[in-house]
C-alpha positions in Angstrom: -8.3 0.4 11.2 -9.1 3.1 13.7 -9.1 6.8 13.0 -6.1 7.4 15.2 -4.1 4.6 13.5 -5.0 5.9 10.0 -4.1 9.5 10.8 -0.8 8.5 12.3 0.0 6.3 9.3 -0.9 9.1 6.8 0.8 11.8 8.9 4.1 10.0 9.3 3.9 9.1 5.6 3.5 12.7 4.6 6.4 13.8 6.8 8.6 11.1 5.3 7.6 12.1 1.8 8.6 15.7 2.6 11.9 14.7 4.0 12.5 12.5 0.9 12.7 15.7 -1.2 16.2 16.2 0.1 17.4 13.2 -2.0 16.5 10.4 0.3 14.5 8.3 -2.2 13.7 5.3 0.0 12.0 7.3 2.9 10.1 9.3 0.3 8.7 6.1 -1.4 7.9 4.6 2.0 6.3 7.9 3.0 4.1 8.1 -0.1 2.9 4.5 0.3 2.2 5.1 4.0 0.3 8.3 3.2 -1.7 6.5 0.5 -2.7 3.6 2.9 -3.5 6.0 5.7 -5.6 8.3 3.5 -7.5 5.4 2.0 -8.3 4.2 5.5 -9.5 7.7 6.5 -11.7 7.7 3.4 -13.1 4.4 4.6 -13.6 5.8 8.1 -15.5 8.8 6.7 -17.3 6.6 4.2 -16.3 9.1 1.5 -16.0 7.7 -2.0 -14.9 11.1 -3.4 -12.0 11.3 -1.0 -11.0 7.8 -1.8 -11.1 8.4 -5.6 -9.2 11.7 -5.3 -6.4 9.9 -3.3 -6.3 7.1 -5.8 -6.2 9.5 -8.8 -3.4 11.5 -7.1 -1.3 8.4 -6.7 -2.0 7.0 -10.2 -1.2 10.4 -12.0 1.9 10.9 -9.8 3.1 7.4 -10.7 2.5 8.0 -14.4 4.4 11.2 -14.2 7.3 9.5 -12.5 7.4 6.7 -15.0 7.3 9.2 -17.9 10.2 11.2 -16.4 12.2 8.0 -15.9 11.4 6.9 -19.5 12.5 10.2 -20.9 15.8 10.0 -19.1 16.3 6.4 -20.2 15.5 7.4 -23.8 18.1 10.2 -23.6 20.7 7.7 -22.3 19.8 5.2 -25.1 20.1 7.8 -27.8 23.4 9.2 -26.5 24.8 5.7 -25.9 24.0 4.6 -29.4 25.6 7.7 -30.7 28.8 7.1 -28.8 29.2 3.4 -29.8 30.9 3.4 -33.2 33.4 1.4 -35.1 37.0 2.4 -34.7 37.6 3.2 -38.3 34.4 5.1 -39.0 34.4 8.9 -38.3 32.1 10.0 -35.6 29.9 13.0 -35.6 27.9 12.9 -32.4 26.4 16.3 -32.9 23.6 15.0 -35.1 22.2 13.0 -32.1 22.0 15.9 -29.7 18.8 17.5 -31.0 16.7 14.4 -31.2 17.8 13.2 -27.8 17.0 16.6 -26.1 13.8 16.9 -28.0 12.7 13.4 -26.8 13.6 14.4 -23.2 11.7 17.7 -23.5 8.6 15.9 -24.8 8.7 13.4 -22.0 9.1 16.2 -19.4 6.2 18.2 -20.8 3.9 15.1 -20.7 5.1 14.2 -17.2 4.4 17.8 -16.1 0.8 17.5 -17.2 0.4 14.3 -15.2 2.2 15.8 -12.2 -0.1 18.8 -12.2 -3.2 16.5 -12.5 -1.8 14.6 -9.5 -1.4 17.9 -7.6 -5.0 18.9 -8.4 -6.3 15.6 -7.0 -4.2 15.9 -3.9 -5.6 19.4 -3.4 -9.1 18.2 -3.8 -8.5 15.4 -1.2 -7.0 17.9 1.2 -10.1 20.2 0.7 -12.3 17.2 1.6 -10.2 16.4 4.6 -10.5 20.1 5.7 -14.3 20.1 5.5 -14.6 16.7 7.2 -12.3 17.5 10.1 -12.6 21.3 10.4 -8.8 21.6 10.2 -7.7 24.4 7.9 -4.1 23.1 7.7 -5.3 20.5 5.2 -6.6 23.1 2.8 -3.4 25.2 3.3 -1.2 22.2 2.7 -3.1 21.2 -0.5 -2.9 24.7 -1.9 0.9 25.0 -1.1 1.4 21.5 -2.8 -0.4 22.7 -5.9 1.6 25.9 -6.0 4.8 23.9 -5.6 3.8 21.6 -8.4 3.4 24.5 -10.7 6.7 26.0 -9.7 8.6 22.7 -9.7 10.2 23.5 -13.1 12.0 26.4 -11.5 13.6 24.4 -8.8 12.0 26.3 -5.9 8.8 24.3 -6.3 10.5 21.2 -4.9 11.1 23.0 -1.6 7.6 24.3 -1.6 6.3 20.7 -2.0 8.5 19.7 0.9 6.9 22.3 3.1 3.4 21.3 1.9 4.1 17.6 2.8 5.2 18.7 6.3 2.1 20.9 6.7 -0.1 18.0 5.6 1.7 15.7 8.0 1.3 18.1 10.9 -2.4 18.5 10.1 -2.9 14.8 10.1 -1.0 14.2 13.3 -2.8 17.0 15.2 -6.4 16.5 14.0 -8.9 15.2 16.5 -11.4 12.5 15.7 -14.6 14.2 14.5 -17.9 13.0 15.8 -19.8 11.1 13.1 
């Protein structure tokens, strides 16, 4: 794949991933996959194994965080659902299930947060590498803003910061010129 094709693929993917933050899950998933494919092709173009491994680790850690978060929510649903299903003649006290269910969710969220931060660190490293390879400072800025957004995600503003970071990364990818090898 040529440099121009890879950068357009990754750039459009980054912008779709940023737009997906507004609750459009399908464009976000498509965008992340396009970004991953485009960045792997750019790593091949630059013959840079570190960039390639950083992008792969970003994706794997992000996927693990997403699976953990979904598992925590499913565990909460299962705990509460089993608490609600009772026999008609047996008195029900659902309060005893609240603490274990919430504790399970909190544990899953904390573990997912660790993996999400690891994912953000690897994306930042990949963007730093892209910045040095292409002499485009927007990559470095986008990576830093993404990392800050990942840290602040748990106070909702981080989600909007991540959206801005994706758009900056997308603009950087779409505007970068092919460097001379």
